N, C-alpha and C positions, 0 to 999 in steps of 0.2 A: 468468904467463899473461896474455895481452892480450885485451881485449874489442874485438870488431869490431862496428860497427853495421850492420844490414841496411837498405838503402834502403826507405823507406816504401812506394813504389809496387810494389816487388818483394815486400815483406812482405805487402801487401794483395792480391797476385796481380793487379795491374792492368797491369803492364808487363813484357814479356819483353825485357830489355835486350840480350840476345845477338841475338835475332831483329831487333830494332829497329836495332841497329848495322849488321847485314848489309844491311838494307833501305836505310838512309841512305847507306851507302857507294856504292850504285848510282847515287845522284843522279838518280833518276827520280821523277816524280810518283807518288803512291800513293792508293789508294781505300780508305776505311773505310766499313763498313756496320754500323749499329747498329739492332737490332730490339728495341723495348721491349714493354711489355705491350699497347700500343694502336697504335703507329706504327712507321714505318720511316724512318731517316735515312741518307742517302747523301752523303758528302763526298769531294771530290777535293782533295788537299793537294799543295803544293809544299814540299819540305824546304829550309830555309834555316838559316843559322848562328844566328840569334836565335830561331828556333822555326819551327814548321810554319805555312805560309800557306795558308788555305783558298781555292782557286781557284773552286770551284763547290760548291753545296750544294742538296739537294732534300729536302723533307719530305713524307710521305704525306698531310698535311693539305691539300696542294694538290689532291689528287684530289677532295676534297669540293666544290670550286668547279666541277669539271667534271661533277658528277652521279654521283659514285661512291657506291654503296650497299654496306653490309656492312663487313667487317673491312678495316682499313688495314695489316694486317701479314701478310696471306696472300701466296701466291706471285704472283698477278697484280698486286697492289698494289706488291709489292717490285720486280717487273719494271718497272712504269711509273715508279716513283720513281727507279730506276736509269737509265731511259731519259731522264727529265727532267734528271738530274744530268749525264749524258753529253752531252746537247745543250748545256747551259749551259757545260760545260767546253770543248767544241769552239768555241763562240762566243768564249771567252776565249783561245783559242790553244793549248790542250793537244792533243797528238796521241797520246801513249801513256802508259801508267801500269802499275802493278802492284797486285795485291790485297794488303792488309795487314790481317790479322784480329787481330793482337795475341795476347791470351790467350783470346779467344773461339773456340768451336768453329765449324767451317765447316758451315753448315746449307743446306738446300734453298732457304730464303728468301734467304740470302746469295748463293747461286748464281743465283737468279732475278734479283736486282738486278744481279749481274755480267753476266748475259746482256743485260739492258737497256742497260747501259753499252756493251757490245760492239756491240749493234744500233744504238746511236746513232752509232757511228763511231769510237770510241776503240779503239786497239789495246792489248789486254790479253792476256798469255799465259794461256790456259785451255784445257783439254781438253774436247772436245765431250761426252765421256761423263760429265763432272761437272756439266754444265748440264741443267736440266729440259727435258722435252719440250714441244712446242707445245700439246698438249692441256692440260697443267698450267698453262702460261702464260696460255692463253685462259680458264681457269677452268671447264673441263668437269666437274671433280670437285666443284664447289661447289654448294650449294643456291641461294645468291643469285648470279645471273649478272649480270655487267656487260659492256658492250661495250668490250673492250680496244682494238679497232681505232679506234673513235670517239675515245676519249680520247688514243690515240697520235697521231692526226691533229690533234687540238686542240693537243697539245704541239708538233708540227711547225710549226703555223701561228703559235703564240705565240713560240717561241724560234727565232730565225733564226741 
C-alpha cells in the first residue's frame, strides 16, 4: 500500500487547484478580492510562468485619506476600493479580466468591489442580477452616511 501526500495548500483549504488550473489556462488577467475583519483588498493579477504578477492593487485604508467615516469593509467601501483598483489597472494597460475567488464564498461585498472595477472601465463577465443595487452602493442602508460620489470624483482626479 502506497502513501500519497496531499499538498499543503489543498490540505489547509487555501487553494482549489482544479479551479486555478482552468483559470490559468485562459491566460487572462484575474481579480482577487479579500475582505478581512477591518479592510478590503482588491488586486488585479497577470498570470506568468514564474508566478502571478500584481498589476494593480487597492486597499480600503486609502478611503481614510479622502474623509471616509465608518467601516472600511461595507458595500460602499468595497465598491470604491474596487473602483480605485480598476482605475489603476486601466492606467497600466489592462483591458479585461476575470473574477477569481479561490476557496472563498462569493459575497455581496465581493460583488460590490466587482461592480466598482466594472464601473472603472475594465471588462469583466458578470451578470447584472449578481451585482448590488445603486441604493446599497450609495450606502442608503447604513447609519453612517458617506458621500460616495465625492470620493469617486477624487479617485478620478487622482488616477488618470
